[in-house]
N, CA, C and O of each residue as an XYZ file, in Angstrom:
760
protein
N    -104.409     57.956   -167.888
C    -105.755     57.858   -168.405
C    -106.694     58.546   -167.426
O    -106.612     58.306   -166.222
N    -107.569     59.381   -167.915
C    -108.519     60.071   -167.056
C    -109.852     59.347   -167.076
O    -110.120     58.526   -167.954
N    -110.686     59.665   -166.091
C    -111.969     58.979   -165.964
C    -112.867     59.140   -167.171
O    -113.641     58.237   -167.492
N    -112.777     60.286   -167.852
C    -113.672     60.481   -168.990
C    -113.297     59.567   -170.168
O    -114.068     59.434   -171.118
N    -112.136     58.950   -170.105
C    -111.736     58.012   -171.151
C    -112.202     56.592   -170.860
O    -112.012     55.696   -171.682
N    -112.812     56.380   -169.695
C    -113.308     55.064   -169.316
C    -114.815     55.008   -169.471
O    -115.503     56.025   -169.381
N    -115.316     53.809   -169.705
C    -116.758     53.611   -169.705
C    -117.058     52.333   -168.935
O    -116.269     51.387   -168.930
N    -118.203     52.328   -168.292
C    -118.629     51.136   -167.566
C    -119.301     50.183   -168.535
O    -120.127     50.585   -169.354
N    -118.935     48.919   -168.430
C    -119.584     47.898   -169.250
C    -121.053     47.829   -168.842
O    -121.351     47.787   -167.648
N    -121.984     47.816   -169.809
C    -123.404     47.759   -169.455
C    -123.823     46.421   -168.827
O    -124.914     46.313   -168.267
N    -122.967     45.416   -168.919
C    -123.285     44.132   -168.314
C    -122.729     44.020   -166.914
O    -123.485     43.978   -165.943
N    -121.415     43.971   -166.802
C    -120.773     43.726   -165.503
C    -120.431     44.996   -164.736
O    -120.153     44.934   -163.539
N    -120.447     46.147   -165.405
C    -120.147     47.408   -164.746
C    -118.668     47.736   -164.643
O    -118.316     48.809   -164.152
N    -117.787     46.841   -165.092
C    -116.351     47.094   -165.009
C    -115.961     48.266   -165.909
O    -116.512     48.446   -166.995
N    -115.010     49.049   -165.438
C    -114.533     50.200   -166.201
C    -113.419     49.772   -167.149
O    -112.424     49.172   -166.744
N    -113.614     50.092   -168.401
C    -112.636     49.812   -169.449
C    -112.481     51.060   -170.305
O    -113.358     51.924   -170.303
N    -111.374     51.166   -171.038
C    -111.235     52.298   -171.957
C    -112.373     52.328   -172.976
O    -112.778     51.300   -173.519
N    -112.861     53.509   -173.210
C    -113.922     53.681   -174.205
C    -113.353     53.385   -175.589
O    -112.229     53.780   -175.899
N    -114.113     52.703   -176.406
C    -113.639     52.417   -177.751
C    -114.688     51.702   -178.572
O    -115.768     51.357   -178.095
N    -114.333     51.496   -179.807
C    -115.200     50.786   -180.730
C    -114.671     49.379   -180.920
O    -113.500     49.102   -180.660
N    -115.526     48.511   -181.365
C    -115.116     47.153   -181.635
C    -116.307     46.225   -181.536
O    -117.414     46.649   -181.203
N    -116.078     44.976   -181.824
C    -117.181     44.021   -181.799
C    -117.650     43.737   -180.373
O    -116.901     43.897   -179.409
N    -118.889     43.317   -180.269
C    -119.488     42.851   -179.018
C    -120.300     41.605   -179.342
O    -120.563     41.310   -180.508
N    -120.687     40.891   -178.325
C    -121.519     39.707   -178.508
C    -122.884     40.137   -179.018
O    -123.343     41.234   -178.700
N    -123.537     39.298   -179.799
C    -124.795     39.717   -180.407
C    -125.973     39.788   -179.451
O    -126.921     40.522   -179.729
N    -125.961     39.051   -178.322
C    -127.073     39.206   -177.379
C    -126.640     39.408   -175.931
O    -127.483     39.712   -175.087
N    -125.367     39.251   -175.619
C    -124.886     39.595   -174.277
C    -124.507     41.068   -174.293
O    -123.796     41.520   -175.191
N    -124.979     41.820   -173.298
C    -124.693     43.256   -173.252
C    -123.313     43.495   -172.664
O    -123.067     43.177   -171.500
N    -122.411     44.054   -173.461
C    -121.072     44.379   -172.971
C    -120.520     45.563   -173.750
O    -121.017     45.919   -174.819
N    -119.492     46.155   -173.191
C    -118.767     47.179   -173.937
C    -117.775     46.463   -174.853
O    -117.414     45.316   -174.589
N    -117.331     47.119   -175.920
C    -116.331     46.493   -176.788
C    -115.058     46.094   -176.038
O    -114.503     45.027   -176.303
N    -114.589     46.924   -175.114
C    -113.353     46.607   -174.389
C    -113.552     45.440   -173.424
O    -112.636     44.640   -173.231
N    -114.722     45.332   -172.821
C    -114.996     44.205   -171.930
C    -115.033     42.905   -172.737
O    -114.479     41.891   -172.312
N    -115.679     42.938   -173.889
C    -115.743     41.757   -174.755
C    -114.339     41.357   -175.215
O    -114.020     40.170   -175.283
N    -113.513     42.337   -175.525
C    -112.130     42.053   -175.939
C    -111.330     41.452   -174.777
O    -110.550     40.522   -174.979
N    -111.521     41.978   -173.569
C    -110.826     41.424   -172.399
C    -111.237     39.971   -172.181
O    -110.396     39.129   -171.867
N    -112.519     39.675   -172.346
C    -112.986     38.295   -172.208
C    -112.327     37.406   -173.262
O    -111.945     36.274   -172.967
N    -112.195     37.907   -174.474
C    -111.503     37.156   -175.518
C    -110.064     36.847   -175.133
O    -109.569     35.754   -175.409
N    -109.389     37.797   -174.499
C    -108.012     37.566   -174.053
C    -107.955     36.545   -172.919
O    -107.033     35.731   -172.862
N    -108.937     36.586   -172.017
C    -109.008     35.590   -170.944
C    -109.199     34.202   -171.544
O    -108.536     33.249   -171.133
N    -110.100     34.086   -172.513
C    -110.333     32.787   -173.156
C    -109.090     32.296   -173.883
O    -108.758     31.112   -173.819
N    -108.405     33.194   -174.571
C    -107.180     32.798   -175.281
C    -106.143     32.267   -174.304
O    -105.471     31.276   -174.589
N    -106.009     32.910   -173.169
C    -105.078     32.446   -172.140
C    -105.480     31.048   -171.670
O    -104.625     30.177   -171.506
N    -106.772     30.834   -171.456
C    -107.247     29.529   -170.965
C    -107.085     28.438   -172.017
O    -106.727     27.307   -171.688
N    -107.345     28.765   -173.271
C    -107.196     27.759   -174.336
C    -105.729     27.400   -174.569
O    -105.420     26.278   -174.970
N    -104.832     28.344   -174.320
C    -103.422     28.087   -174.610
C    -102.675     27.466   -173.435
O    -101.524     27.057   -173.588
N    -103.296     27.390   -172.287
C    -102.622     26.870   -171.098
C    -103.424     25.712   -170.493
O    -104.462     25.944   -169.874
N    -102.959     24.474   -170.664
C    -103.695     23.311   -170.144
C    -103.998     23.386   -168.649
O    -105.008     22.840   -168.206
N    -103.162     24.040   -167.873
C    -103.410     24.138   -166.434
C    -104.648     24.975   -166.099
O    -105.172     24.897   -164.988
N    -105.110     25.771   -167.061
C    -106.293     26.596   -166.829
C    -107.575     25.933   -167.328
O    -108.663     26.464   -167.106
N    -107.472     24.806   -167.985
C    -108.666     24.139   -168.501
C    -109.710     23.827   -167.424
O    -110.903     23.965   -167.698
N    -109.318     23.412   -166.209
C    -110.350     23.121   -165.201
C    -111.216     24.326   -164.820
O    -112.329     24.144   -164.327
N    -110.732     25.539   -165.035
C    -111.529     26.717   -164.677
C    -112.176     27.393   -165.885
O    -112.934     28.351   -165.726
N    -111.887     26.908   -167.075
C    -112.379     27.570   -168.293
C    -113.898     27.716   -168.323
O    -114.409     28.794   -168.624
N    -114.612     26.659   -168.018
C    -116.076     26.733   -168.098
C    -116.642     27.695   -167.058
O    -117.673     28.326   -167.289
N    -115.968     27.808   -165.913
C    -116.404     28.793   -164.925
C    -116.307     30.207   -165.492
O    -117.168     31.044   -165.224
N    -115.264     30.476   -166.274
C    -115.116     31.794   -166.911
C    -116.281     32.071   -167.854
O    -116.871     33.151   -167.832
N    -116.597     31.092   -168.671
C    -117.694     31.245   -169.636
C    -119.008     31.486   -168.906
O    -119.779     32.371   -169.278
N    -119.260     30.694   -167.862
C    -120.513     30.833   -167.111
C    -120.605     32.184   -166.415
O    -121.634     32.855   -166.492
N    -119.530     32.586   -165.734
C    -119.545     33.855   -165.010
C    -119.767     35.018   -165.972
O    -120.557     35.920   -165.695
N    -119.065     34.990   -167.106
C    -119.231     36.083   -168.066
C    -120.666     36.127   -168.589
O    -121.267     37.198   -168.672
N    -121.207     34.980   -168.937
C    -122.558     34.928   -169.502
C    -123.601     35.477   -168.531
O    -124.484     36.231   -168.940
N    -123.512     35.112   -167.250
C    -124.543     35.573   -166.317
C    -124.334     37.015   -165.881
O    -125.267     37.650   -165.389
N    -123.130     37.541   -166.052
C    -122.905     38.958   -165.752
C    -123.243     39.863   -166.936
O    -123.232     41.087   -166.806
N    -123.540     39.272   -168.074
C    -123.871     40.037   -169.279
C    -125.155     39.480   -169.895
O    -125.142     39.042   -171.045
N    -126.267     39.490   -169.146
C    -127.475     38.797   -169.600
C    -128.180     39.429   -170.799
O    -128.961     38.757   -171.471
N    -127.928     40.667   -171.072
C    -128.599     41.309   -172.197
C    -130.037     41.661   -171.852
O    -130.366     41.940   -170.699
N    -130.872     41.643   -172.856
C    -132.297     41.964   -172.685
C    -133.110     40.705   -172.945
O    -132.621     39.769   -173.576
N    -134.360     40.676   -172.460
C    -135.165     39.464   -172.652
C    -135.312     39.078   -174.125
O    -135.827     39.845   -174.940
N    -134.859     37.901   -174.433
C    -135.043     37.279   -175.740
C    -134.915     35.785   -175.496
O    -134.380     35.372   -174.467
N    -135.390     34.982   -176.413
C    -135.307     33.539   -176.214
C    -133.853     33.114   -176.011
O    -133.576     32.297   -175.132
N    -132.926     33.642   -176.793
C    -131.515     33.261   -176.662
C    -130.920     33.684   -175.325
O    -130.222     32.901   -174.682
N    -131.190     34.910   -174.904
C    -130.604     35.369   -173.645
C    -131.211     34.635   -172.454
O    -130.498     34.327   -171.499
N    -132.497     34.351   -172.490
C    -133.150     33.594   -171.410
C    -132.514     32.212   -171.285
O    -132.170     31.777   -170.186
N    -132.362     31.535   -172.402
C    -131.791     30.187   -172.388
C    -130.323     30.209   -171.989
O    -129.869     29.339   -171.246
N    -129.585     31.186   -172.471
C    -128.168     31.289   -172.143
C    -127.969     31.478   -170.647
O    -127.210     30.743   -170.015
N    -128.649     32.460   -170.090
C    -128.515     32.713   -168.655
C    -128.938     31.475   -167.868
O    -128.282     31.106   -166.894
N    -130.025     30.837   -168.284
C    -130.505     29.651   -167.575
C    -129.503     28.521   -167.542
O    -129.229     27.978   -166.472
N    -128.947     28.150   -168.681
C    -128.021     27.012   -168.691
C    -126.701     27.354   -167.998
O    -126.091     26.488   -167.372
N    -126.260     28.603   -168.102
C    -125.014     28.981   -167.423
C    -125.209     29.065   -165.908
O    -124.301     28.714   -165.155
N    -126.368     29.520   -165.452
C    -126.641     29.498   -164.014
C    -126.735     28.062   -163.507
O    -126.264     27.758   -162.411
N    -127.336     27.186   -164.291
C    -127.403     25.777   -163.893
C    -126.001     25.205   -163.723
O    -125.719     24.525   -162.736
N    -125.136     25.477   -164.674
C    -123.791     24.913   -164.572
C    -123.035     25.509   -163.383
O    -122.303     24.786   -162.706
N    -123.192     26.805   -163.112
C    -122.573     27.386   -161.923
C    -123.092     26.706   -160.661
O    -122.319     26.389   -159.756
N    -124.390     26.488   -160.605
C    -124.985     25.800   -159.455
C    -124.368     24.422   -159.274
O    -124.016     24.043   -158.157
N    -124.235     23.678   -160.347
C    -123.711     22.314   -160.257
C    -122.232     22.296   -159.879
O    -121.797     21.433   -159.118
N    -121.470     23.232   -160.401
C    -120.055     23.339   -160.020
C    -119.922     23.702   -158.542
O    -119.219     23.035   -157.783
N    -120.611     24.775   -158.152
C    -120.358     25.381   -156.855
C    -121.135     24.749   -155.705
O    -120.640     24.709   -154.578
N    -122.332     24.258   -155.969
C    -123.127     23.671   -154.888
C    -123.046     22.148   -154.842
O    -123.175     21.555   -153.771
N    -122.837     21.517   -155.978
C    -122.817     20.058   -156.029
C    -121.415     19.496   -156.236
O    -121.210     18.286   -156.148
N    -120.455     20.367   -156.510
C    -119.074     19.925   -156.663
C    -118.828     19.024   -157.859
O    -117.898     18.218   -157.848
N    -119.656     19.153   -158.894
C    -119.445     18.321   -160.074
C    -118.132     18.669   -160.756
O    -117.676     19.812   -160.709
N    -117.541     17.686   -161.380
C    -116.340     17.918   -162.172
C    -116.739     18.732   -163.402
O    -117.918     18.772   -163.752
N    -115.775     19.383   -164.066
C    -116.132     20.133   -165.276
C    -116.864     19.275   -166.305
O    -117.830     19.738   -166.912
N    -116.428     18.046   -166.509
C    -117.077     17.193   -167.506
C    -118.518     16.873   -167.102
O    -119.423     16.956   -167.932
N    -118.735     16.512   -165.849
C    -120.089     16.162   -165.403
C    -121.002     17.376   -165.389
O    -122.179     17.264   -165.735
N    -120.485     18.530   -164.999
C    -121.299     19.743   -165.016
C    -121.662     20.115   -166.443
O    -122.776     20.573   -166.698
N    -120.736     19.926   -167.378
C    -121.031     20.214   -168.773
C    -122.084     19.249   -169.318
O    -122.979     19.664   -170.055
N    -121.987     17.970   -168.965
C    -123.004     16.997   -169.393
C    -124.378     17.395   -168.864
O    -125.372     17.313   -169.586
N    -124.436     17.824   -167.607
C    -125.702     18.258   -167.027
C    -126.222     19.510   -167.729
O    -127.427     19.647   -167.941
N    -125.313     20.430   -168.093
C    -125.719     21.622   -168.816
C    -126.307     21.248   -170.178
O    -127.291     21.840   -170.622
N    -125.701     20.266   -170.830
C    -126.226     19.814   -172.121
C    -127.613     19.201   -171.954
O    -128.476     19.379   -172.813
N    -127.833     18.480   -170.853
C    -129.173     17.944   -170.584
C    -130.169     19.075   -170.359
O    -131.338     18.967   -170.730
N    -129.699     20.158   -169.750
C    -130.574     21.306   -169.531
C    -131.047     21.887   -170.854
O    -132.103     22.517   -170.926
N    -130.260     21.671   -171.897
C    -130.681     22.126   -173.219
C    -132.000     21.512   -173.655
O    -132.722     22.104   -174.457
N    -132.325     20.332   -173.136
C    -133.579     19.665   -173.497
C    -134.800     20.389   -172.918
O    -135.909     20.243   -173.432
N    -134.598     21.163   -171.856
C    -135.736     21.854   -171.241
C    -135.618     23.373   -171.325
O    -136.454     24.087   -170.771
N    -134.600     23.872   -172.003
C    -134.341     25.312   -171.991
C    -135.484     26.145   -172.555
O    -135.594     27.329   -172.238
N    -136.327     25.555   -173.376
C    -137.469     26.311   -173.916
C    -138.490     26.651   -172.830
O    -139.347     27.513   -173.028
N    -138.398     25.974   -171.687
C    -139.332     26.242   -170.587
C    -138.808     27.324   -169.644
O    -139.534     27.768   -168.754
N    -137.571     27.750   -169.825
C    -137.014     28.774   -168.940
C    -137.736     30.092   -169.172
O    -138.203     30.390   -170.272
N    -137.812     30.870   -168.096
C    -138.399     32.203   -168.155
C    -137.322     33.231   -167.825
O    -136.300     32.911   -167.218
N    -137.572     34.476   -168.239
C    -136.628     35.557   -167.961
C    -136.501     35.734   -166.459
O    -137.501     35.809   -165.744
N    -135.283     35.798   -165.996
C    -134.983     36.103   -164.604
C    -134.431     37.517   -164.573
O    -133.434     37.811   -165.232
N    -135.070     38.389   -163.816
C    -134.562     39.755   -163.737
C    -133.146     39.726   -163.167
O    -132.923     39.166   -162.094
N    -132.199     40.320   -163.868
C    -130.814     40.318   -163.382
C    -130.689     41.031   -162.046
O    -131.473     41.930   -161.741
N    -129.710     40.634   -161.253
C    -129.506     41.302   -159.968
C    -129.055     42.747   -160.164
O    -128.519     43.115   -161.209
N    -129.287     43.552   -159.134
C    -128.881     44.960   -159.192
C    -127.368     45.077   -159.375
O    -126.885     45.961   -160.083
N    -126.634     44.183   -158.734
C    -125.181     44.142   -158.889
C    -124.803     42.774   -159.447
O    -125.274     41.756   -158.940
N    -123.964     42.728   -160.479
C    -123.590     41.439   -161.068
C    -122.569     40.658   -160.245
O    -122.224     39.529   -160.592
N    -122.087     41.255   -159.160
C    -121.062     40.622   -158.336
C    -119.855     41.529   -158.241
O    -119.653     42.405   -159.081
N    -119.059     41.312   -157.217
C    -117.914     42.177   -156.959
C    -116.743     41.929   -157.905
O    -115.926     42.821   -158.132
N    -116.661     40.731   -158.450
C    -115.533     40.366   -159.310
C    -116.028     40.251   -160.745
O    -117.103     39.707   -160.999
N    -115.239     40.765   -161.676
C    -115.618     40.747   -163.087
C    -114.471     40.200   -163.928
O    -113.403     39.863   -163.417
N    -114.720     40.126   -165.209
C    -113.684     39.677   -166.138
C    -112.443     40.570   -166.045
O    -111.327     40.107   -166.278
N    -112.631     41.814   -165.713
C    -111.482     42.722   -165.584
C    -110.491     42.208   -164.539
O    -109.279     42.288   -164.741
N    -111.000     41.682   -163.427
C    -110.126     41.159   -162.366
C    -109.320     39.956   -162.855
O    -108.143     39.816   -162.522
N    -109.945     39.102   -163.635
C    -109.238     37.935   -164.183
C    -108.241     38.393   -165.237
O    -107.096     37.944   -165.250
N    -108.667     39.272   -166.107
C    -107.838     39.801   -167.196
C    -106.556     40.426   -166.659
O    -105.516     40.358   -167.314
N    -106.615     41.031   -165.481
C    -105.457     41.716   -164.914
C    -104.492     40.781   -164.178
O    -103.412     41.220   -163.781
N    -104.843     39.524   -163.988
C    -103.934     38.620   -163.283
C    -102.693     38.377   -164.129
O    -102.727     38.500   -165.353
N    -101.595     38.030   -163.458
C    -100.324     37.859   -164.159
C     -99.741     36.457   -164.066
O     -98.793     36.139   -164.784
N    -100.284     35.615   -163.199
C     -99.767     34.250   -163.089
C    -100.909     33.262   -163.292
O    -102.081     33.610   -163.151
N    -100.549     32.026   -163.624
C    -101.570     30.993   -163.818
C    -102.346     30.739   -162.534
O    -103.569     30.603   -162.559
N    -101.639     30.676   -161.421
C    -102.299     30.424   -160.137
C    -103.263     31.557   -159.791
O    -104.375     31.312   -159.325
N    -102.833     32.791   -160.019
C    -103.699     33.938   -159.737
C    -104.920     33.923   -160.654
O    -106.029     34.231   -160.218
N    -104.721     33.570   -161.907
C    -105.822     33.480   -162.868
C    -106.844     32.452   -162.391
O    -108.035     32.749   -162.301
N    -106.380     31.253   -162.088
C    -107.284     30.177   -161.670
C    -108.040     30.550   -160.395
O    -109.245     30.319   -160.288
N    -107.334     31.119   -159.444
C    -107.970     31.538   -158.194
C    -109.006     32.622   -158.447
O    -110.106     32.575   -157.896
N    -108.665     33.585   -159.269
C    -109.595     34.680   -159.539
C    -110.829     34.190   -160.298
O    -111.930     34.686   -160.061
N    -110.665     33.233   -161.198
C    -111.822     32.688   -161.916
C    -112.768     32.017   -160.928
O    -113.981     32.208   -161.016
N    -112.239     31.239   -159.994
C    -113.102     30.597   -158.998
C    -113.841     31.650   -158.165
O    -115.035     31.511   -157.897
N    -113.136     32.683   -157.767
C    -113.770     33.765   -156.999
C    -114.808     34.498   -157.839
O    -115.863     34.882   -157.332
N    -114.513     34.693   -159.117
C    -115.443     35.350   -160.049
C    -116.723     34.533   -160.165
O    -117.823     35.079   -160.076
N    -116.582     33.235   -160.362
C    -117.756     32.363   -160.491
C    -118.596     32.389   -159.215
O    -119.823     32.465   -159.283
N    -117.953     32.327   -158.068
C    -118.688     32.376   -156.801
C    -119.408     33.709   -156.637
O    -120.548     33.753   -156.174
N    -118.745     34.784   -157.012
C    -119.334     36.112   -156.922
C    -120.540     36.248   -157.851
O    -121.579     36.780   -157.458
N    -120.395     35.768   -159.074
C    -121.494     35.852   -160.045
C    -122.685     35.011   -159.589
O    -123.829     35.457   -159.672
N    -122.418     33.787   -159.103
C    -123.495     32.917   -158.625
C    -124.190     33.557   -157.420
O    -125.419     33.571   -157.356
N    -123.430     34.081   -156.479
C    -124.010     34.713   -155.295
C    -124.884     35.911   -155.682
O    -125.908     36.157   -155.045
N    -124.494     36.647   -156.706
C    -125.271     37.811   -157.130
C    -126.685     37.424   -157.562
O    -127.616     38.216   -157.417
N    -126.847     36.219   -158.089
C    -128.146     35.749   -158.560
C    -128.934     35.020   -157.462
O    -129.858     34.268   -157.769
N    -128.584     35.232   -156.201
C    -129.175     34.458   -155.095
C    -130.694     34.519   -155.051
O    -131.327     33.551   -154.628
N    -131.288     35.603   -155.467
C    -132.747     35.704   -155.454
C    -133.398     34.647   -156.363
O    -134.564     34.300   -156.180
N    -132.640     34.145   -157.336
C    -133.170     33.160   -158.282
C    -132.608     31.747   -158.064
O    -132.864     30.859   -158.878
N    -131.861     31.524   -157.004
C    -131.250     30.210   -156.798
C    -132.278     29.085   -156.760
O    -132.038     28.022   -157.335
N    -133.405     29.288   -156.105
C    -134.413     28.213   -156.026
C    -134.923     27.850   -157.422
O    -135.096     26.672   -157.733
N    -135.160     28.842   -158.250
C    -135.621     28.583   -159.622
C    -134.571     27.807   -160.401
O    -134.894     26.839   -161.091
N    -133.319     28.227   -160.293
C    -132.229     27.566   -161.023
C    -132.068     26.129   -160.534
O    -131.872     25.218   -161.339
N    -132.148     25.922   -159.220
C    -132.047     24.555   -158.680
C    -133.183     23.679   -159.201
O    -132.972     22.508   -159.516
N    -134.375     24.240   -159.292
C    -135.517     23.479   -159.825
C    -135.282     23.130   -161.295
O    -135.575     22.011   -161.717
N    -134.755     24.075   -162.080
C    -134.443     23.782   -163.479
C    -133.409     22.671   -163.568
O    -133.529     21.771   -164.400
N    -132.392     22.731   -162.710
C    -131.346     21.702   -162.733
C    -131.933     20.328   -162.412
O    -131.577     19.337   -163.048
N    -132.818     20.268   -161.444
C    -133.441     18.991   -161.086
C    -134.321     18.486   -162.234
O    -134.317     17.295   -162.546
N    -135.070     19.392   -162.857
C    -135.921     18.999   -163.985
C    -135.077     18.498   -165.149
O    -135.437     17.521   -165.805
N    -133.961     19.160   -165.403
C    -133.062     18.723   -166.484
C    -132.477     17.366   -166.147
O    -132.346     16.513   -167.025
N    -132.125     17.154   -164.890
C    -131.548     15.891   -164.461
C    -132.569     14.760   -164.628
O    -132.204     13.633   -164.960
N    -133.838     15.066   -164.397
C    -134.888     14.059   -164.557
C    -135.067     13.664   -166.018
O    -135.626     12.606   -166.310
N    -134.600     14.505   -166.937
C    -134.688     14.213   -168.366
C    -133.471     13.451   -168.887
O    -133.351     13.224   -170.091
N    -132.574     13.059   -167.997
C    -131.367     12.344   -168.426
C    -131.740     11.069   -169.155
O    -132.549     10.272   -168.679
N    -131.143     10.895   -170.307
C    -131.415      9.689   -171.105
C    -130.589      8.524   -170.577
O    -129.393      8.676   -170.325
N    -131.217      7.361   -170.407
C    -130.459      6.193   -169.947
C    -129.415      5.758   -170.973
O    -129.641      5.826   -172.181
N    -128.277      5.313   -170.467
C    -127.249      4.714   -171.305
C    -127.655      3.264   -171.550
O    -128.502      2.745   -170.822
N    -127.086      2.595   -172.541
C    -127.435      1.198   -172.775
C    -127.263      0.375   -171.496
O    -126.200      0.392   -170.875
N    -128.325     -0.346   -171.109
C    -128.295     -1.194   -169.930
C    -128.552     -0.455   -168.621
O    -128.436     -1.054   -167.552
N    -128.898      0.834   -168.677
C    -129.112      1.638   -167.476
C    -130.575      2.048   -167.416
O    -131.164      2.396   -168.439
N    -131.169      2.009   -166.218
C    -132.554      2.461   -166.118
C    -132.600      3.977   -165.924
O    -131.574      4.597   -165.643
N    -133.783      4.575   -166.072
C    -133.938      6.032   -166.014
C    -133.511      6.583   -164.652
O    -132.951      7.678   -164.596
N    -133.757      5.865   -163.556
C    -133.364      6.338   -162.230
C    -131.851      6.496   -162.145
O    -131.361      7.497   -161.624
N    -131.119      5.530   -162.646
C    -129.655      5.607   -162.632
C    -129.173      6.739   -163.527
O    -128.215      7.435   -163.192
N    -129.837      6.925   -164.671
C    -129.444      7.996   -165.590
C    -129.631      9.350   -164.936
O    -128.766     10.219   -165.046
N    -130.757      9.539   -164.253
C    -131.012     10.825   -163.598
C    -129.979     11.088   -162.519
O    -129.590     12.237   -162.306
N    -129.533     10.062   -161.845
C    -128.545     10.219   -160.779
C    -127.167     10.614   -161.264
O    -126.340     11.043   -160.460
N    -126.889     10.483   -162.560
C    -125.562     10.846   -163.078
C    -125.293     12.342   -162.917
O    -124.147     12.740   -162.705
N    -126.309     13.159   -163.013
C    -126.077     14.606   -163.005
C    -125.833     15.205   -161.640
O    -124.845     15.915   -161.454
N    -126.705     14.941   -160.673
C    -126.610     15.633   -159.401
C    -126.069     14.771   -158.267
O    -125.976     15.227   -157.127
N    -125.722     13.556   -158.571
C    -125.183     12.682   -157.520
C    -123.752     13.057   -157.178
O    -123.194     13.996   -157.744
N    -123.160     12.315   -156.244
C    -121.779     12.612   -155.856
C    -120.833     12.429   -157.035
O    -121.087     11.635   -157.940
N    -119.757     13.167   -157.004
C    -118.783     13.085   -158.076
C    -117.981     11.798   -157.944
O    -117.809     11.273   -156.844
N    -117.499     11.303   -159.057
C    -116.707     10.066   -159.041
C    -115.260     10.368   -158.835
O    -114.438      9.453   -158.793
């Protein structure tokens, strides 16, 4: 394959064969990058050992393919950055980070467009797609998520503030006061 047969994904910059095919409706990607992500997801859905890293794949892909300013893309990038923050900085379990991300949905209309970083990170879906073992896949997904989160470092304070605001909106469970409910999201993992 020669270089002229490759194209850089407009989102993550990874080189894939040029071609036609479907793409996400608001995430900017090349057809081949979107197809590679679909194959990564299929691998994760079919292998229970990869379930703990699945949400990291979704988050990393979403923030590396932010698209253009629109209400959907602003909200998508915001909630996925929040979940990356909670996974990587607070050590939340996948279930707790997902619950916190769902709470962020209550405030997502207040999110503003964050200018994407000049570089989306050193690791992309292509690196995960090329792995050949489950262990390599899981390791690469963790590295991908860390790389994607680090790329957005200029906006970390904003994302942390959104996460705290979302956590403050936590609804109490029966018999629980609002303070205890808010602590479910960002407190230590169980």
